[in-house]
C-alpha positions in Angstrom: 15.5 15.3 24.4 12.7 15.1 21.8 12.0 11.6 20.5 12.2 11.3 16.7 9.9 8.4 15.5 10.5 6.5 12.3 7.2 8.0 10.9 4.3 10.1 12.0 1.3 12.0 10.6 1.5 15.6 9.6 -1.7 17.3 10.8 -2.2 21.1 10.3 -5.0 23.4 11.4 -6.8 23.0 8.1 -7.0 19.3 8.7 -8.5 19.9 12.1 -11.0 22.4 10.7 -12.0 19.9 8.0 -12.8 17.2 10.6 -14.5 19.7 12.9 -16.8 20.8 10.1 -18.0 17.2 9.7 -18.5 16.8 13.4 -20.7 19.9 13.3 -22.6 18.7 10.3 -25.3 16.2 9.6 -23.3 13.1 8.5 -20.6 11.3 10.4 -20.6 8.4 7.9 -22.0 7.5 4.4 -22.3 11.2 3.7 -21.1 13.6 1.0 -17.5 13.9 2.2 -17.0 10.2 1.2 -18.0 11.0 -2.4 -15.8 14.2 -2.3 -12.8 12.2 -1.2 -13.2 9.6 -3.9 -13.6 12.3 -6.6 -10.4 14.0 -5.4 -8.5 10.8 -5.4 -9.6 10.0 -8.9 -8.4 13.4 -10.0 -5.1 13.1 -8.2 -4.1 9.7 -9.6 -5.9 9.7 -12.9 -8.2 6.7 -12.5 -11.8 6.7 -13.5 -13.0 4.8 -10.4 -12.0 5.0 -6.7 -13.5 3.0 -3.9 -12.6 4.3 -0.5 -12.8 1.9 2.5 -11.8 1.5 6.1 -8.2 0.4 5.7 -5.5 -0.7 3.2 -6.1 -4.3 4.3 -9.9 -3.9 3.6 -8.9 -2.6 0.1 -6.8 -5.6 -0.6 -9.6 -7.9 0.6 -12.2 -6.2 -1.5 -9.9 -6.4 -4.6 -9.4 -10.1 -4.1 -13.1 -10.8 -3.3 -14.2 -9.1 -6.6 -11.9 -11.4 -8.6 -13.9 -14.5 -7.6 -11.2 -16.8 -6.5 -12.1 -20.5 -6.6 -10.7 -22.6 -3.8 -7.1 -23.5 -4.8 -6.6 -20.6 -7.2 -3.2 -18.9 -6.8 -1.9 -15.4 -6.4 1.8 -14.5 -6.8 2.9 -12.2 -4.0 6.4 -10.9 -3.3 7.6 -12.0 0.1 9.0 -8.6 1.0 5.8 -6.8 2.0 3.5 -6.5 5.0 1.6 -9.7 5.6 -1.8 -8.1 4.6 -0.8 -8.5 0.9 -0.7 -12.2 1.2 -3.4 -12.5 3.9 -6.0 -11.0 1.6 -5.5 -13.9 -0.8 -6.0 -16.4 2.0 -9.2 -14.5 3.1 -10.8 -15.6 -0.2 -9.5 -19.2 0.0 -6.7 -18.5 -2.6 -3.2 -20.0 -2.2 -0.1 -17.8 -2.2 3.1 -18.5 -4.2 5.7 -16.2 -2.9 8.1 -14.4 -5.3 11.6 -13.4 -4.5 12.8 -9.8 -4.8 15.8 -7.8 -5.8 18.0 -7.6 -2.6 19.0 -4.0 -3.5 15.4 -2.7 -3.7 13.2 -5.2 -2.1 11.0 -5.2 -5.3 9.7 -8.1 -7.3 11.1 -8.0 -10.8 9.7 -9.6 -14.0 12.1 -12.5 -13.6 11.0 -13.1 -10.0 7.4 -13.2 -11.2 8.2 -15.7 -13.9 10.2 -17.9 -11.5 7.2 -17.9 -9.1 4.9 -18.8 -11.9 7.0 -21.8 -12.6 6.5 -22.9 -9.0 2.7 -22.6 -9.3 2.6 -25.8 -11.2 -0.6 -26.5 -13.1 -2.8 -24.4 -10.7 -4.8 -21.5 -12.0 -2.9 -18.2 -11.3 -5.7 -15.7 -10.7 -3.7 -12.6 -9.7 -0.3 -11.1 -9.2 0.2 -8.4 -6.5 3.3 -6.3 -7.2 4.3 -4.3 -4.1 5.6 -0.7 -4.5 7.9 -0.9 -1.5 9.0 2.3 0.3 7.5 4.2 -2.6 9.2 2.6 -5.6 7.9 0.1 -8.1 9.7 -2.1 -10.6 9.0 -3.6 -14.0 5.3 -2.6 -14.2 5.2 -2.9 -18.0 7.0 -6.2 -18.1 5.0 -7.7 -15.3 1.7 -6.6 -17.0 2.8 -8.2 -20.3 3.6 -11.5 -18.7 0.3 -11.4 -16.8 -1.8 -10.4 -19.8 -0.5 -13.4 -21.8 -1.7 -15.7 -19.1 -5.0 -14.0 -18.2 -3.7 -13.0 -14.8 -5.1 -9.9 -13.0 -2.5 -7.4 -11.9 -3.4 -5.7 -8.6 -0.7 -3.3 -7.4 -0.2 -2.9 -3.6 0.8 0.7 -3.7 0.2 1.3 0.0 3.5 3.1 0.2 3.3 5.0 -3.1 0.5 7.5 -3.5 1.8 10.5 -5.4 4.5 8.5 -7.3 5.1 8.5 -11.1 7.0 6.4 -13.6 8.0 6.6 -17.2 8.1 3.7 -19.7 8.5 3.7 -23.5 8.1 7.4 -23.8 5.0 7.8 -21.6 4.6 8.9 -18.0 2.1 7.2 -15.7 0.8 8.2 -12.3 0.7 5.5 -9.6 -3.0 4.7 -9.3 -3.9 5.5 -12.9 -3.8 1.7 -13.5 -1.8 2.1 -16.7 -0.5 -1.4 -16.3 -2.9 -3.0 -13.8 -6.5 -3.8 -13.2 -6.4 -2.0 -9.8 -4.1 -0.2 -7.5 -4.4 -0.3 -3.7 -3.6 2.6 -1.4 -3.3 2.9 2.4 -3.9 6.1 4.4 -2.6 4.9 7.7 -1.1 7.7 9.8 2.6 7.0 8.8 1.7 7.1 5.1 2.1 10.2 2.9 -1.7 10.9 3.2 -3.3 10.1 6.5 -6.9 9.4 7.2 -6.3 7.9 10.7 -7.2 4.5 9.2 -8.4 4.2 5.6 -7.6 2.7 2.2 -8.8 2.8 -1.4 -8.9 0.8 -4.6 -8.4 2.7 -7.9 -9.4 1.1 -11.2 -10.6 1.9 -14.7 -13.0 -1.1 -14.7 -16.5 0.2 -13.9 -18.0 -3.3 -13.3 -15.1 -4.3 -11.0 -15.5 -1.0 -9.0 -19.3 -1.5 -8.7 -18.7 -5.0 -7.3 -16.4 -3.6 -4.6 -18.9 -0.9 -3.7 -21.4 -3.6 -3.1 -19.0 -5.8 -1.1 -17.8 -2.9 1.1 -21.3 -2.4 2.6 -22.7 -5.9 3.4 -23.5 -6.7 -0.2 -26.5 -4.4 0.0 -28.2 -3.7 -3.4 -30.4 -0.6 -3.5 -30.7 -0.2 -7.3 -34.2 -1.4 -8.3 -32.9 -2.5 -11.7 -30.9 -5.2 -10.0 -33.5 -6.4 -7.5 -33.9 -10.2 -7.7 -37.4 -10.0 -6.1 -39.2 -7.3 -8.1 -42.5 -8.0 -6.4 -41.2 -7.3 -2.9 -39.3 -4.3 -4.2 -42.3 -2.5 -5.7 -45.9 -1.8 -4.6 -49.0 -2.7 -6.6 -48.6 0.3 -8.8 -45.0 -0.6 -9.7 -43.4 2.1 -7.5 -40.3 1.2 -5.7 -40.8 0.5 -2.0 -38.7 3.2 -0.3 -37.5 0.9 2.5 -36.5 -2.0 0.3 -33.1 -3.4 -0.3 -31.6 -6.8 -0.9 -28.5 -8.6 0.3 -27.1 -9.5 -3.2 -24.1 -11.4 -1.8 -22.1 -11.8 1.4 -20.3 -8.5 2.0 -18.6 -6.7 4.8 -18.7 -3.4 6.7 -15.6 -1.8 5.1 -17.1 1.6 4.7 -15.0 4.7 5.4 -16.6 7.4 7.6 -17.0 11.1 6.7 -14.8 11.9 9.6 -11.9 9.9 8.1 -12.6 11.1 4.6 -12.6 14.8 5.7 -9.1 14.3 7.1 -8.1 12.4 4.0 -9.6 15.0 1.6 -7.7 17.8 3.4 -4.5 15.8 3.2 -4.9 14.9 -0.4 -5.1 18.5 -1.4 -1.6 18.9 0.1 -0.1 15.8 -1.4 2.2 17.7 -3.8 3.9 19.5 -1.0 4.1 16.3 1.1 5.8 14.4 -1.7 8.2 17.3 -2.5 9.2 17.5 1.2 9.8 13.7 1.4 11.9 13.7 -1.7 14.0 16.6 -0.4 14.6 14.8 2.9 15.5 11.6 1.0 18.0 13.5 -1.1 19.6 15.1 1.9 19.9 11.7 3.7 21.6 10.4 0.6 24.1 13.2 0.7 24.8 12.8 4.4 25.3 9.1 4.2 27.5 9.3 1.2 29.7 11.8 3.0 29.8 10.3 6.4 28.7 6.6 6.3 29.4 5.1 2.9 28.9 1.6 4.4 25.2 2.5 4.9 23.6 2.1 1.5 20.3 3.7 0.5 18.0 1.5 -1.5 19.0 1.2 -5.1 16.9 3.7 -7.2 14.6 2.3 -9.9 15.3 4.1 -13.2 12.5 6.3 -14.5 10.6 6.1 -11.2 9.8 9.3 -9.3 9.1 7.9 -5.9 6.8 9.5 -3.4 8.9 8.1 -0.5 7.0 6.5 2.4 10.1 5.1 4.0 13.8 5.9 4.1 15.2 2.4 4.1 18.9 1.7 4.2 20.9 -1.5 3.8 23.6 -2.3 6.3 25.9 -5.3 6.4 25.5 -5.9 10.1 27.8 -8.9 10.1 30.6 -6.9 8.6 30.0 -4.0 10.9 30.3 -6.2 14.0 27.1 -4.8 15.4 23.8 -6.6 15.4 20.7 -4.8 14.1 19.1 -5.1 17.5 22.2 -3.5 19.1 22.0 -0.6 16.6 18.3 -0.1 17.0 18.5 -0.2 20.8 21.4 2.3 20.7 19.4 4.7 18.5 16.4 4.4 20.8 18.5 5.3 23.8 19.5 8.4 21.8 15.8 9.2 21.2 15.5 7.9 17.7 13.0 5.4 16.5 13.7 2.9 13.6 11.8 0.0 12.2 12.4 -3.0 9.9 10.2 -3.4 6.8 9.6 -6.3 6.7 10.0 -9.8 8.0 9.6 -11.8 4.7 6.1 -13.1 4.7 7.2 -16.6 3.7 9.1 -16.9 7.0 6.1 -16.2 9.3 4.9 -19.4 11.0 1.4 -19.4 9.4 2.9 -19.4 5.9 5.9 -21.6 6.7 3.5 -24.2 8.2 1.2 -24.0 5.2 3.8 -24.0 2.4 7.0 -25.3 4.0 10.4 -23.7 4.2 11.2 -21.7 1.0 14.5 -20.5 -0.3 14.1 -16.9 -1.5 17.6 -15.5 -1.2 16.9 -12.0 -2.4 14.2 -11.4 0.2 16.3 -13.0 2.9 19.3 -10.9 2.1 17.2 -7.7 1.9 15.7 -8.5 5.3 19.0 -9.2 6.9 20.3 -5.7 6.0 17.2 -3.4 6.0 16.7 -0.6 8.5 14.1 2.2 8.2 15.3 5.6 9.4 12.9 8.4 10.4 11.1 10.1 7.5 8.1 12.4 7.7 7.5 16.0 6.5 8.1 17.8 9.8 11.7 16.3 10.0 14.2 19.1 10.1 17.8 19.3 9.0 18.9 19.2 12.6 16.8 16.1 13.1 18.5 14.4 10.2 21.9 15.4 11.4 21.1 13.9 14.8 19.9 10.7 13.2 23.1 10.3 11.1 25.3 11.2 14.1 23.5 8.6 16.3 23.7 6.0 13.6 27.4 6.6 13.1 28.0 6.3 16.9 25.9 3.1 17.0 28.0 1.5 14.3 31.4 2.7 15.3 31.6 3.7 19.0 
């Protein structure tokens, strides 16, 4: 019996050929394929700037570093996310105020943002990080308007959402075009829509902000003679730039992406439309199957006017009412050769954050967490695979 994981990469011969071409070439890292990937990403999402880096977590960290948090500055983060969203704020000595979410979608709404702002007290709120969970986002315009009035930077964590679109007030926006944010973060982990192996990117339309992140992703190295602080050391007696010279302008990191990873990512990006279409078709078929056979298993509520590029197929199950614990259901599915996952443990409940900020009451996040289960979703999934998943889920809940 073939095991069906909850997610996996989709690698074709053209992806292998793209990587092989780099391995046979002159540059394994900091070469031309990195620039090609960034150009393709800019074209696909509609942003003027794209900074590729080694992971989605690195992207979040760079985005926070470039905002210049002072110790004690605050960022609003929805609790329903992977911990990296909040961790990036702590990396720069910021403090996190967790926002609640809609229990039907797992998404922070404008009212959740405002409620969290009220708990920030008199502290300076530097940023808000809306998370596009499973591929959907909510209230982008409203959140941006609230943030703009208070001088708060909006940095979208769209690790799940490359390829998505939404409409608001008669206009359509691509996720990553930064129509209502300073920046958008993407992840290209293997289970995401586009895989690099490991990789991430920050898209923005702010040239100065992007330049700062380029600097920070490579040790803070400055090679532009116009920005040398020591012009004497940087030039010879005739005023010619010394060819070896560079300066550490500020403390940066090695967050560069390699040409090997970018070659895979570039090949994958060129197929993003077919990946997204396939994921949407699979989600629609799951919806129909569950409606017919397991009406007590509810797909996430759909956000109006949002065309999701689904990363996850998350469902909500009242495990108490079903009489089966989530662990029992997951273990039964695994025995039937089907992998599932939970996205996520609310970040405010993790010991590090609970010890730092105390116990919090975020009922929407807690209810969502109590009921969430992610079923297999990836482009190679067949109708037969989906039928098998639903059959096994039905047996786990009823037999």
